[in-house]
KOLPA-28223 format. One line per 4 residues: number of its first residue (from 1); their letters; for each residue z, x, y of N, C-alpha, C. Coordinates in steps of 0.02 Angstrom, whole numbers. Layout:
<sites>
NUM) A) Z X Y Z X Y Z X Y; ...
</sites>
This chain:
<sites>
1) MRNI) -137 -723 -1175 -80 -696 -1138 -103 -673 -1068; -55 -676 -1022 -70 -654 -954 -82 -579 -951; -132 -560 -910 -145 -489 -900 -95 -462 -848; -38 -439 -872 15 -416 -827 -4 -349 -798
5) PDTD) 4 -340 -731 -9 -275 -701 33 -221 -736; 5 -160 -742 39 -107 -780 107 -92 -749; 160 -105 -787 227 -91 -763 257 -32 -802; 215 5 -837 238 62 -876 274 112 -831
9) ELFQ) 334 131 -851 375 175 -810 342 243 -798; 307 267 -848 275 333 -841 219 330 -789; 182 275 -788 128 268 -739 157 263 -668; 210 224 -661 243 220 -595 269 288 -573
13) KALR) 297 325 -621 321 392 -606 264 437 -582; 206 431 -616 148 471 -597 126 455 -526; 124 391 -509 103 372 -441 152 399 -389; 216 396 -405 266 422 -357 259 497 -348
17) MVAP) 242 533 -401 237 606 -397 178 629 -354; 124 590 -354 64 612 -317 55 574 -252; 105 534 -232 100 494 -171 108 538 -109; 80 516 -52 90 553 10 163 565 25
21) GTKI) 178 626 50 247 643 65 280 685 10; 246 693 -47 273 733 -102 242 802 -102; 275 849 -136 250 917 -141 185 920 -181; 181 879 -233 120 879 -275 60 854 -234
25) REAL) 71 802 -194 16 775 -153 -6 828 -101; 42 864 -73 25 915 -25 -19 969 -57; -1 987 -119 -40 1036 -155 -110 1010 -171; -114 948 -193 -179 918 -210 -224 915 -149
29) SAII) -196 897 -92 -235 894 -30 -264 962 -12; -224 1015 -20 -247 1082 -6 -303 1103 -53; -297 1084 -117 -348 1101 -167 -414 1066 -150; -411 1002 -131 -471 965 -114 -503 993 -51
33) QSGM) -462 1007 -1 -489 1032 63 -524 1100 54; -501 1139 5 -532 1204 -7 -593 1200 -52; -608 1138 -76 -667 1129 -118 -660 1154 -188; -598 1156 -213 -587 1181 -281 -570 1123 -328
37) GALL) -568 1139 -393 -545 1091 -443 -480 1114 -472; -447 1071 -511 -383 1090 -540 -364 1043 -597; -318 1067 -639 -292 1027 -694 -217 1038 -697; -179 985 -685 -106 990 -686 -78 945 -741
41) CFGE) -35 974 -782 -6 938 -840 69 932 -830; 96 869 -835 167 857 -827 194 827 -891; 245 858 -920 272 829 -981 327 871 -1012; 342 857 -1074 395 892 -1111 370 962 -1128
45) PRKL) 405 1013 -1104 380 1082 -1110 360 1103 -1180; 402 1088 -1230 387 1111 -1298 322 1080 -1324; 314 1015 -1312 255 981 -1337 192 1008 -1303; 196 1018 -1237 138 1043 -1200 121 1115 -1219
49) SQLS) 171 1155 -1234 158 1224 -1253 125 1228 -1322; 140 1179 -1365 110 1177 -1431 36 1157 -1428; 18 1121 -1375 -51 1098 -1367 -91 1141 -1318; -66 1201 -1305 -101 1246 -1259 -86 1318 -1279
53) EGGV) -122 1365 -1248 -112 1435 -1265 -134 1480 -1207; -111 1542 -1209 -131 1591 -1160 -98 1581 -1092; -129 1609 -1041 -104 1600 -973 -44 1643 -957; -10 1623 -904 48 1661 -879 109 1615 -878
57) ELNE) 164 1639 -908 226 1600 -906 263 1616 -841; 282 1563 -804 313 1573 -739 385 1548 -734; 394 1484 -748 459 1450 -739 483 1459 -667; 440 1439 -620 455 1444 -549 459 1374 -518
61) EAKP) 493 1371 -461 496 1307 -425 426 1287 -403; 411 1223 -410 344 1197 -393 338 1187 -318; 311 1238 -285 298 1234 -213 224 1221 -201; 207 1181 -151 136 1164 -139 91 1225 -133
65) QLIY) 113 1276 -96 71 1334 -85 60 1373 -150; 112 1375 -193 106 1410 -257 58 1373 -303; 63 1308 -306 18 1268 -347 -54 1278 -324; -64 1278 -259 -130 1289 -230 -159 1357 -251
69) ELSK) -118 1409 -246 -142 1477 -263 -157 1481 -338; -115 1451 -380 -125 1454 -452 -187 1415 -474; -205 1365 -435 -264 1324 -453 -329 1363 -445; -327 1420 -413 -387 1462 -405 -408 1492 -472
73) MDGA) -360 1494 -519 -377 1518 -587 -407 1461 -627; -443 1477 -679 -482 1427 -716 -438 1380 -758; -384 1405 -785 -344 1366 -832 -301 1313 -799; -265 1276 -841 -223 1221 -817 -155 1248 -795
77) IILN) -123 1209 -751 -55 1223 -730 -10 1174 -766; 40 1199 -802 86 1155 -840 154 1154 -805; 177 1092 -790 240 1082 -756 287 1040 -800; 351 1040 -783 397 997 -820 383 924 -803
81) SDGT) 417 878 -838 400 806 -831 413 780 -761; 458 810 -723 473 787 -655 429 821 -603; 391 871 -624 348 906 -577 385 951 -528; 446 972 -548 487 1013 -503 481 1088 -518
85) RILY) 457 1105 -580 451 1175 -598 384 1188 -632; 355 1246 -615 293 1267 -646 310 1311 -706; 288 1289 -765 304 1326 -827 252 1378 -844; 188 1358 -840 132 1403 -856 76 1394 -805
89) ANRF) 37 1446 -797 -23 1443 -756 -81 1473 -795; -141 1453 -777 -202 1477 -810 -198 1467 -886; -171 1409 -906 -160 1393 -976 -221 1356 -1005; -240 1374 -1066 -296 1341 -1099 -271 1282 -1140
93) LKPN) -293 1222 -1124 -271 1162 -1159 -315 1151 -1221; -283 1132 -1276 -321 1122 -1338 -300 1057 -1373; -313 999 -1341 -299 936 -1375 -348 923 -1432; -333 875 -1473 -376 858 -1530 -443 833 -1505
97) AKIP) -496 868 -1523 -564 850 -1500 -589 785 -1530; -555 759 -1581 -576 697 -1613 -551 635 -1575; -506 645 -1527 -482 588 -1486 -540 564 -1443; -558 499 -1446 -615 474 -1408 -606 485 -1333
101) SDET) -660 501 -1299 -659 510 -1227 -725 486 -1198; -721 448 -1142 -781 424 -1109 -799 467 -1049; -765 524 -1041 -778 568 -985 -837 615 -1002; -873 636 -950 -930 681 -960 -913 753 -943
105) GTRH) -872 763 -892 -853 830 -872 -801 860 -919; -805 925 -930 -760 959 -976 -687 951 -955; -673 963 -890 -604 960 -865 -574 891 -876; -611 839 -860 -586 771 -865 -581 748 -938
109) RVAQ) -626 772 -980 -623 755 -1051 -560 785 -1083; -546 846 -1067 -485 878 -1092 -423 843 -1066; -424 825 -1002 -367 791 -971 -353 724 -1005; -405 686 -1018 -397 621 -1050 -367 628 -1120
113) RMAQ) -392 675 -1159 -368 685 -1227 -296 712 -1227; -282 756 -1180 -214 785 -1177 -163 731 -1161; -179 688 -1113 -133 635 -1094 -118 588 -1152; -169 574 -1193 -160 528 -1249 -120 562 -1306
117) QANC) -137 623 -1321 -104 656 -1377 -31 674 -1363; -18 696 -1301 50 718 -1283 90 663 -1250; 59 604 -1240 93 549 -1204 122 574 -1138; 81 608 -1100 105 639 -1039 61 620 -979
121) IVVA) 75 651 -922 36 640 -861 -8 701 -849; -72 688 -839 -118 742 -823 -156 723 -759; -160 769 -712 -196 758 -650 -256 804 -648; -315 774 -640 -376 814 -637 -408 807 -568
125) VSQR) -421 863 -536 -454 864 -471 -526 886 -482; -572 843 -462 -644 858 -471 -669 901 -413; -696 958 -430 -723 1003 -378 -786 974 -347; -827 943 -388 -891 917 -364 -883 853 -323
129) RSTV) -839 808 -345 -831 743 -311 -771 739 -264; -729 791 -265 -669 792 -223 -625 730 -234; -617 712 -298 -575 655 -315 -517 677 -359; -464 637 -358 -406 651 -400 -399 594 -451
133) TLYV) -398 613 -515 -392 563 -568 -327 573 -607; -291 518 -615 -229 519 -654 -243 495 -724; -218 531 -773 -220 509 -843 -148 502 -867; -129 442 -885 -60 429 -907 -65 394 -975
137) KERK) -50 432 -1028 -59 406 -1095 -132 383 -1102; -143 317 -1115 -212 293 -1123 -242 268 -1058; -206 272 -1004 -230 243 -941 -261 296 -896; -316 274 -863 -350 317 -815 -348 282 -747
141) HVLS) -333 321 -694 -329 292 -627 -354 342 -577; -406 324 -539 -432 367 -486 -397 350 -421; -367 401 -390 -332 389 -326 -382 373 -271; -366 322 -232 -408 303 -175 -388 344 -114
145) SLNT) -433 346 -65 -415 379 -1 -363 336 34; -325 367 78 -271 331 112 -298 271 152; -354 281 186 -383 226 225 -404 168 181; -437 183 126 -459 131 79 -399 94 50
149) LMNK) -349 133 29 -290 103 -2 -251 61 48; -244 85 109 -207 48 160 -243 -18 176; -309 -16 179 -347 -78 193 -337 -129 136; -339 -105 74 -329 -149 17 -259 -179 18
153) AMQS) -210 -137 34 -141 -161 35 -131 -213 91; -161 -201 148 -155 -249 203 -187 -315 186; -245 -313 152 -278 -375 131 -236 -412 80; -205 -376 34 -161 -407 -16 -101 -439 18
157) LQTI) -73 -405 67 -15 -431 103 -32 -495 140; -91 -497 171 -113 -557 207 -124 -616 158; -149 -600 98 -159 -652 48 -92 -680 25; -43 -636 15 24 -657 -5 54 -703 49
161) EKFL) 46 -684 112 73 -725 166 41 -795 166; -23 -797 152 -59 -861 150 -31 -906 94; -22 -877 35 3 -917 -21 78 -934 -14; 114 -892 23 184 -907 37 191 -970 79
165) VSMN) 145 -978 127 145 -1039 168 135 -1100 124; 88 -1095 77 75 -1149 30 135 -1163 -14; 168 -1110 -38 227 -1117 -80 284 -1150 -42; 295 -1129 20 348 -1158 60 336 -1231 77
169) HSLQ) 273 -1249 86 257 -1320 97 274 -1362 36; 258 -1334 -23 273 -1369 -86 349 -1376 -95; 386 -1323 -79 459 -1325 -85 489 -1376 -37; 463 -1377 24 488 -1424 74 475 -1497 52
173) DLTM) 415 -1508 27 397 -1574 3 440 -1594 -57; 453 -1546 -102 494 -1560 -161 566 -1577 -140; 592 -1540 -92 660 -1553 -68 666 -1624 -40; 617 -1644 -1 617 -1711 28 615 -1764 -27
177) REFQ) 573 -1752 -77 566 -1800 -131 630 -1803 -174; 664 -1746 -180 726 -1745 -219 779 -1788 -186; 783 -1786 -120 831 -1828 -85 812 -1902 -88; 746 -1915 -93 722 -1984 -98 719 -2009 -170
181) EIVT) 731 -1962 -217 731 -1977 -288 663 -2004 -312; 610 -1970 -289 542 -1990 -309 501 -1929 -333; 534 -1884 -368 500 -1823 -392 460 -1838 -455; 397 -1816 -456 355 -1823 -515 346 -1755 -548
185) IYDV) 322 -1755 -610 309 -1692 -645 255 -1652 -609; 209 -1686 -576 156 -1652 -538 187 -1611 -481; 234 -1641 -444 268 -1605 -389 301 -1542 -414; 334 -1547 -471 371 -1491 -500 322 -1436 -521
189) CKTI) 271 -1454 -558 224 -1404 -585 185 -1370 -529; 167 -1408 -478 130 -1380 -422 172 -1326 -387; 235 -1341 -376 280 -1293 -343 289 -1231 -385; 299 -1239 -450 307 -1182 -495 243 -1140 -495
193) QRTQ) 186 -1173 -498 122 -1137 -499 114 -1093 -437; 128 -1121 -378 119 -1083 -316 168 -1025 -310; 227 -1034 -337 276 -980 -338 252 -923 -382; 224 -940 -440 199 -889 -486 139 -851 -458
197) VVLR) 97 -886 -420 40 -854 -388 64 -800 -339; 114 -817 -300 142 -768 -252 170 -708 -289; 207 -720 -343 236 -665 -383 182 -619 -411; 128 -648 -435 75 -607 -465 37 -566 -413
201) LADE) 28 -595 -355 -3 -557 -300 41 -499 -280; 107 -510 -280 154 -457 -264 153 -402 -317; 145 -422 -381 140 -374 -436 79 -329 -427; 24 -358 -404 -38 -320 -394 -31 -271 -337
205) LKPM) 12 -287 -289 21 -244 -230 66 -184 -245; 112 -191 -293 162 -139 -306 132 -70 -321; 81 -65 -366 52 1 -378 21 32 -315; -7 -9 -271 -36 17 -209 19 47 -165
209) LLEL) 77 13 -162 132 37 -121 159 102 -149; 163 107 -216 185 170 -247 137 227 -231; 73 211 -234 22 263 -220 21 283 -147; 40 237 -102 42 253 -31 102 297 -13
213) GTEG) 154 295 -54 212 337 -41 242 324 27; 254 379 65 286 372 131 242 334 180; 177 333 167 131 297 212 138 221 205; 170 199 151 175 127 139 244 99 151
217) RLLQ) 288 137 184 357 114 194 361 48 233; 320 42 285 321 -19 326 298 -79 284; 247 -69 243 222 -123 200 275 -142 148; 311 -93 122 364 -106 74 419 -149 105
221) MQIK) 436 -136 167 486 -176 202 461 -247 213; 397 -254 229 368 -320 241 367 -362 177; 345 -333 122 340 -371 59 410 -389 35; 458 -344 44 527 -360 24 553 -419 63
225) ELLI) 538 -422 127 559 -478 169 524 -543 149; 459 -538 133 421 -598 116 445 -629 50; 468 -587 4 487 -612 -62 559 -636 -68; 595 -637 -12 665 -661 -13 671 -731 -41
229) PIPE) 625 -779 -26 633 -848 -51 617 -857 -125; 590 -806 -159 566 -815 -227 621 -833 -277; 678 -798 -280 729 -817 -328 751 -890 -321; 756 -913 -259 774 -983 -248 719 -1029 -271
233) AELV) 656 -1010 -259 600 -1051 -280 596 -1057 -356; 614 -1004 -392 611 -1006 -465 666 -1051 -495; 714 -1070 -454 766 -1116 -478 738 -1186 -492; 677 -1199 -467 644 -1262 -483 637 -1269 -559
237) IKDY) 623 -1214 -592 618 -1215 -665 685 -1233 -696; 738 -1202 -670 805 -1215 -696 827 -1287 -685; 800 -1317 -632 818 -1386 -615 785 -1437 -661; 725 -1421 -688 686 -1474 -719 667 -1463 -793
241) YKER) 679 -1404 -820 658 -1394 -890 700 -1439 -936; 669 -1462 -990 705 -1503 -1039 744 -1458 -1087; 807 -1474 -1096 848 -1435 -1141 828 -1449 -1213; 811 -1396 -1249 791 -1402 -1320 821 -1343 -1358
245) MGFD) 824 -1351 -1422 851 -1297 -1464 809 -1234 -1456; 842 -1179 -1438 807 -1115 -1432 771 -1105 -1366; 778 -1152 -1319 744 -1146 -1255 796 -1151 -1199; 812 -1094 -1168 854 -1095 -1110 813 -1077 -1049
249) YNTI) 845 -1072 -991 809 -1059 -929 769 -994 -932; 800 -940 -956 767 -876 -957 706 -876 -1004; 712 -912 -1060 655 -917 -1107 597 -953 -1074; 612 -1010 -1041 560 -1049 -1007 528 -1008 -952
253) LQKI) 570 -975 -913 544 -934 -857 496 -881 -883; 514 -847 -938 472 -795 -965 406 -823 -991; 408 -881 -1023 347 -912 -1049 299 -929 -992; 326 -952 -936 283 -968 -879 255 -904 -849
257) RDLS) 295 -852 -846 271 -788 -819 217 -757 -865; 220 -774 -929 172 -746 -977 106 -783 -978; 100 -839 -942 37 -875 -939 -17 -831 -909; -78 -835 -935 -133 -798 -905 -153 -832 -840
261) QEEL) -194 -798 -801 -216 -826 -737 -253 -892 -748; -293 -895 -800 -330 -957 -814 -284 -1012 -837; -234 -995 -878 -186 -1045 -902 -142 -1072 -846; -127 -1030 -797 -85 -1051 -742 -119 -1103 -697
265) VDLG) -185 -1101 -695 -222 -1149 -654 -211 -1220 -679; -205 -1229 -743 -195 -1295 -773 -121 -1313 -772; -103 -1361 -729 -32 -1381 -723 -4 -1409 -788; -48 -1433 -832 -27 -1460 -896 8 -1407 -939
269) NISQ) -13 -1345 -932 19 -1291 -970 91 -1280 -948; 102 -1285 -883 170 -1278 -856 213 -1336 -879; 184 -1396 -875 221 -1456 -897 241 -1452 -970; 196 -1426 -1011 210 -1420 -1082 267 -1371 -1095
273) ILGY) 267 -1315 -1060 320 -1266 -1068 387 -1295 -1046; 386 -1336 -994 448 -1368 -970 474 -1419 -1019; 430 -1442 -1065 452 -1490 -1116 429 -1561 -1105; 380 -1571 -1060 357 -1639 -1044 289 -1655 -1073
277) GANL) 258 -1609 -1109 191 -1621 -1135 138 -1599 -1086; 77 -1590 -1111 23 -1564 -1070 -8 -1616 -1024; 0 -1680 -1040 -30 -1734 -1000 19 -1756 -946; 5 -1737 -884 50 -1753 -829 55 -1828 -817
281) RAVD) 1 -1864 -831 1 -1936 -819 44 -1974 -869; 58 -1942 -925 98 -1975 -976 172 -1978 -956; 192 -1937 -908 261 -1938 -884 266 -1989 -828; 283 -2051 -848 282 -2107 -800 350 -2122 -770
285) MYLV) 391 -2072 -764 457 -2082 -735 470 -2030 -681; 516 -2047 -636 536 -1998 -586 587 -1951 -617; 581 -1887 -599 626 -1837 -627 685 -1824 -580; 741 -1809 -609 801 -1796 -570 822 -1723 -581
289) PRGY) 827 -1683 -528 845 -1612 -536 919 -1604 -553; 934 -1548 -583 1004 -1533 -597 1041 -1517 -532; 1004 -1488 -484 1034 -1475 -419 1046 -1402 -402; 1024 -1357 -445 1036 -1285 -433 1005 -1262 -367
293) RILT) 943 -1280 -355 908 -1255 -295 938 -1283 -231; 949 -1349 -229 977 -1380 -169 1047 -1353 -154; 1087 -1344 -206 1155 -1318 -195 1153 -1246 -171; 1103 -1208 -193 1095 -1139 -170 1078 -1137 -96
297) MTHR) 1045 -1189 -72 1026 -1193 -2 1084 -1212 43; 1139 -1237 16 1195 -1262 56 1250 -1209 61; 1252 -1175 117 1304 -1125 131 1308 -1071 78; 1254 -1061 40 1252 -1007 -10 1314 -1007 -54
301) LPTM) 1324 -1061 -88 1381 -1067 -133 1377 -1015 -188; 1434 -988 -211 1434 -940 -266 1404 -972 -329; 1371 -931 -369 1337 -955 -429 1385 -992 -475; 1446 -967 -483 1494 -998 -529 1512 -1069 -506
305) LIEN) 1520 -1079 -440 1536 -1145 -414 1478 -1194 -426; 1417 -1169 -418 1359 -1212 -429 1356 -1232 -503; 1368 -1184 -547 1369 -1199 -618 1423 -1251 -634; 1481 -1245 -603 1536 -1293 -615 1517 -1363 -590
309) LVAK) 1484 -1366 -533 1463 -1430 -505 1412 -1465 -551; 1363 -1427 -574 1311 -1456 -617 1342 -1477 -684; 1387 -1436 -710 1420 -1453 -773 1461 -1517 -767; 1492 -1527 -709 1534 -1586 -698 1493 -1649 -686
313) FTNL) 1440 -1644 -644 1404 -1705 -622 1335 -1713 -655; 1311 -1663 -690 1248 -1666 -729 1186 -1659 -687; 1181 -1694 -630 1120 -1691 -590 1134 -1698 -515; 1083 -1688 -475 1090 -1689 -402 1110 -1758 -376
317) TQIL) 1082 -1811 -405 1098 -1878 -382 1173 -1892 -386; 1203 -1872 -442 1275 -1883 -451 1315 -1841 -401; 1291 -1781 -387 1325 -1737 -339 1322 -1766 -269; 1264 -1792 -251 1255 -1822 -185 1300 -1883 -174
321) HATR) 1310 -1921 -227 1350 -1982 -222 1424 -1970 -234; 1443 -1909 -252 1513 -1895 -267 1555 -1897 -203; 1615 -1922 -209 1662 -1923 -153 1694 -1854 -145; 1727 -1844 -90 1761 -1781 -78 1814 -1769 -132
325) EELM) 1848 -1823 -151 1900 -1817 -202 1870 -1797 -269; 1812 -1825 -285 1780 -1808 -349 1756 -1735 -349; 1731 -1712 -291 1710 -1642 -286 1769 -1595 -295; 1827 -1616 -272 1887 -1574 -277 1911 -1567 -349
329) EVEG) 1886 -1610 -393 1905 -1605 -464 1870 -1547 -498; 1818 -1520 -466 1780 -1464 -495 1820 -1400 -484; 1824 -1360 -536 1861 -1297 -532 1834 -1252 -478; 1878 -1228 -435 1859 -1182 -382 1844 -1216 -316
333) IGDV) 1845 -1283 -313 1829 -1319 -252 1892 -1354 -226; 1911 -1335 -165 1969 -1367 -132 1947 -1416 -80; 1995 -1438 -40 1982 -1489 11 1930 -1467 62; 1938 -1407 89 1893 -1382 142 1822 -1372 115
337) LAER) 1817 -1342 56 1751 -1328 27 1716 -1393 8; 1753 -1441 -18 1724 -1506 -36 1693 -1539 25; 1729 -1537 81 1704 -1567 142 1643 -1529 168; 1644 -1463 160 1587 -1423 182 1525 -1438 140
341) IKSS) 1534 -1446 75 1477 -1462 31 1445 -1528 50; 1488 -1579 62 1462 -1645 81 1426 -1641 148; 1455 -1606 195 1424 -1599 262 1357 -1563 258; 1355 -1510 217 1294 -1471 211 1238 -1512 178
345) LNLL) 1255 -1550 126 1205 -1592 93 1180 -1646 139; 1226 -1676 178 1205 -1728 225 1162 -1700 280; 1178 -1639 303 1138 -1606 355 1069 -1590 329; 1065 -1564 268 1001 -1548 239 959 -1611 229
349) RSQM) 990 -1664 206 955 -1727 196 930 -1753 263; 970 -1747 316 950 -1770 382 890 -1730 408; 893 -1664 397 837 -1621 419 772 -1640 384; 776 -1653 321 716 -1673 284 689 -1739 310
353) GLEF) 734 -1784 327 713 -1849 355 678 -1842 421; 704 -1798 464 673 -1787 529 604 -1757 521; 598 -1708 476 533 -1677 464 484 -1727 433; 511 -1771 392 469 -1821 360 441 -1870 412
357) RR) 483 -1888 462 460 -1935 513 407 -1904 557; 411 -1837 566 359 -1806 606 293 -1806 568
</sites>
C-alpha cells in the first residue's frame, strides 16, 4: 500500500495550534528564548485529570504571557483540546510506565506516553536543545525552524512546478491524440501517473504549510493556484477505465491513489487497475475516451450536461461527429448551446492542430 502522508485530523489540528501567528506559538517562542523547558498537554479535561495529579487548578484563558509564566514551574500545563483555556498548572503527569518509549529524557518520555494513553496532543519544549516536539497519539514530530521549514517548502513548490509542466505536456499530447483518434494505453497511463506524482508532492507539502501558519500564506495561495488543473486531469481516469461489476470511477480513482510510490512507477499497475491488464503491449488497439475531460474544457459545461452527452453518444468520437440537430436531442441542450458546443470543439481541435504543426 502507498505510504500516504499523515492526514490525521488531530495531527493537523496540533500543527495549526503551534503554527506562527497563534497564541501557543507565541508562548513557546518566549519559553525557548528564556532558555526554559515546558510540557503542555491538550485534550479532554476529564481524561487528562485522571492521568495527572497535584498542581493548581486555574480554568483561565490561555494567554501567551500566562503560559510563559506558568512554564517556570516544574509541572505540566494542561489545556482544553482547543488550547483556548488553561485548566491546570504545575501538574504531575502519571501515564502508564509500561507504554514503550524511545525517548531518553524524562520530560519527553512522559510526553510520549501521555499522548499515546490519552490519545491527545502533548508539546514538549527541551531546555537543553531549545527544540519543540509534538506528540500526537503515536506520532512524534519535531518542529523545524522557520528558515529551515520555509526553504523545504520552497524546494517542494519548485519540484511541484517542474512536474506540473510534465503533466501538462502529457495532457496536451493526449488531447491532440484524442482528436486524431490514436490514443494508446501508454498515453493514458503516463498522463495518470504524472498527475498522481503532482498530487503526492502536494500532499507532502501540506503539513509544512500548516506548520508555517501565517508565514506560509503566500505559499498556500501559490499551491492552490498550481493545483487548479488537477480535477480536470483526473478525468482521464473517468474517460478510459473499463466498466466492470463493482468498479466505478471513484473506486478506480481510489485504487490508483492507493498505489505505493514504487507501484506507481510501473505503468502496468495503472493499466491493470483501469481494466486493461498489466502488459501495455498486449493492448493492440486505439482507445476512445468517453469525452468527460474534453467536454469540461469547452466553455465549462455543467456536469449534468456532460453526463447527458456521454450517456447519449457513448464516446468523444460520436460527440465530435454529431450534428447540431443530434446535439439538441440531449436533455438540457438547445439550439444556441448546441452551436456553441460544436464551435468550441472545432476551436479546440484547431488549436491542437496548430500546436502539432509547430
